[in-house]
C-alpha positions as CSV (number, residue, x, y, z in Angstrom):
1,M,-19.7,-14.6,14.1
2,S,-16.9,-13.0,12.0
3,I,-17.3,-13.6,8.2
4,L,-13.7,-12.7,7.6
5,N,-12.4,-15.1,10.2
6,G,-14.4,-17.9,8.7
7,L,-12.5,-17.6,5.4
8,S,-9.6,-19.9,4.9
9,H,-6.1,-18.9,6.3
10,G,-4.7,-18.4,2.7
11,I,-7.6,-16.1,1.7
12,K,-7.3,-14.0,4.7
13,I,-3.4,-13.5,4.0
14,S,-4.2,-12.7,0.5
15,I,-6.6,-10.0,1.5
16,T,-4.0,-8.5,3.5
17,R,-1.6,-8.7,1.0
18,S,-3.9,-7.1,-1.7
19,I,-4.7,-4.3,0.7
20,T,-1.0,-3.8,1.3
21,K,-0.2,-3.7,-2.4
22,A,-3.2,-1.4,-3.5
23,F,-2.6,0.9,-0.6
24,E,1.2,1.3,-1.6
25,Q,0.3,1.5,-5.3
26,Y,-2.2,4.3,-4.4
27,M,0.4,6.1,-2.3
28,A,3.0,5.8,-5.1
29,N,0.4,7.2,-7.4
30,I,0.2,10.4,-5.3
31,M,3.8,10.5,-4.3
32,W,3.1,9.7,-0.7
33,D,1.5,13.2,-0.2
34,E,-0.8,12.7,2.9
35,D,-2.5,15.9,2.0
36,A,-3.4,14.4,-1.5
37,Y,-4.7,11.3,0.1
38,S,-8.3,10.5,-0.7
39,P,-10.3,7.7,1.0
40,D,-12.7,7.5,-2.0
41,D,-9.9,7.4,-4.5
42,F,-8.1,4.9,-2.5
43,M,-11.3,2.8,-2.4
44,K,-11.6,3.0,-6.1
45,E,-8.1,1.7,-6.4
46,W,-8.6,-1.1,-4.0
47,Q,-11.9,-2.4,-5.9
48,R,-10.0,-2.1,-9.2
49,H,-7.0,-4.0,-7.7
50,I,-9.2,-6.6,-6.2
51,Q,-11.3,-7.1,-9.4
52,Q,-8.2,-7.3,-11.8
53,N,-5.3,-8.5,-9.7
54,A,-6.5,-10.5,-6.6
55,S,-6.7,-14.1,-6.9
56,W,-8.5,-14.5,-3.5
57,Y,-11.7,-12.4,-5.0
58,S,-12.8,-15.0,-7.4
59,H,-12.6,-17.9,-4.6
60,V,-15.0,-15.9,-2.3
61,P,-18.6,-16.6,-2.9
62,D,-20.8,-13.9,-4.3
63,N,-23.3,-14.1,-1.2
64,I,-20.1,-13.3,1.1
65,K,-19.0,-10.4,-1.2
66,N,-22.2,-9.0,-1.2
67,D,-22.8,-9.2,2.7
68,P,-22.8,-5.7,4.3
69,Q,-21.3,-7.4,7.3
70,F,-18.2,-8.7,5.1
71,H,-17.8,-5.0,3.7
72,A,-17.8,-3.7,7.3
73,E,-15.1,-6.1,8.4
74,L,-13.1,-5.7,5.3
75,A,-13.1,-1.8,6.1
76,V,-11.9,-2.6,9.7
77,K,-9.2,-4.9,8.2
78,I,-8.2,-1.9,5.8
79,N,-7.7,0.5,8.5
80,Q,-5.4,-2.1,10.4
81,V,-3.5,-2.9,7.6
82,V,-3.1,0.8,6.7
83,A,-2.1,1.6,10.4
84,K,0.6,-1.2,10.3
85,I,2.2,0.2,7.3
86,F,2.6,3.7,8.6
87,S,3.7,2.3,12.1
88,E,6.6,0.4,10.5
89,K,9.6,2.6,10.9
90,P,12.2,2.9,8.2
91,T,15.3,0.7,8.7
92,E,18.7,2.3,9.3
93,E,19.8,1.0,5.8
94,Q,17.0,2.6,4.2
95,I,17.5,6.0,6.0
96,E,21.2,6.2,4.9
97,T,20.5,5.2,1.3
98,I,17.8,8.0,1.1
99,N,20.0,10.5,2.9
100,K,23.1,9.7,0.3
101,L,20.7,9.9,-2.6
102,Q,18.9,13.0,-1.6
103,E,22.4,14.6,-0.9
104,K,23.7,13.5,-4.3
105,L,20.5,14.8,-6.2
106,G,19.7,17.8,-4.3
107,T,16.2,16.6,-3.2
108,D,14.5,16.8,0.1
109,Y,11.8,14.5,0.6
110,D,10.5,13.6,3.9
111,F,9.6,10.0,4.7
112,S,8.0,8.2,7.9
113,C,7.6,4.6,7.2
114,K,9.3,1.5,5.8
115,A,7.1,1.5,2.6
116,E,7.4,5.2,2.0
117,A,11.1,4.8,2.3
118,R,11.1,1.9,-0.2
119,F,9.0,4.0,-2.6
120,Y,11.5,7.1,-2.3
121,I,14.6,4.8,-2.8
122,D,13.2,3.4,-6.1
123,F,11.9,7.0,-7.0
124,L,15.3,8.7,-6.4
125,N,17.2,5.8,-8.0
126,E,15.0,6.3,-11.4
127,Y,15.5,10.0,-11.0
128,E,19.3,9.5,-10.7
129,K,19.2,7.4,-13.8
130,K,17.2,9.9,-15.9
131,K,19.5,12.6,-14.7
132,L,22.5,10.8,-15.9
133,N,20.9,9.8,-19.4
134,S,19.9,13.6,-20.0
């Protein structure tokens, strides 16, 4: 029987959200540079995130958190969530926004998924503000 599936629906949703948040935060830290991606560094970010920011972590009993099967199931879940993040294509609106910003700012960043597009929209907007203020 799956340990992860035995957890409450709310905890399972929280786990998925925390994986997404930790992964997107890690990727933002490396500017979505896939060549700079390190599974070990991401796992450190994930562990820091669940211990400091994830409310679900304190609701999972220690005997489950210490179970190797739980960790194996979490690894599968992490891979599924990351694959889903990369498979979600940017929206037309995101593509238009980034193209306009890049044309205006003279940048040329590639992006391939919705989360990465969100990152570059925020990044380019901040870059534009800094450019205007300098």
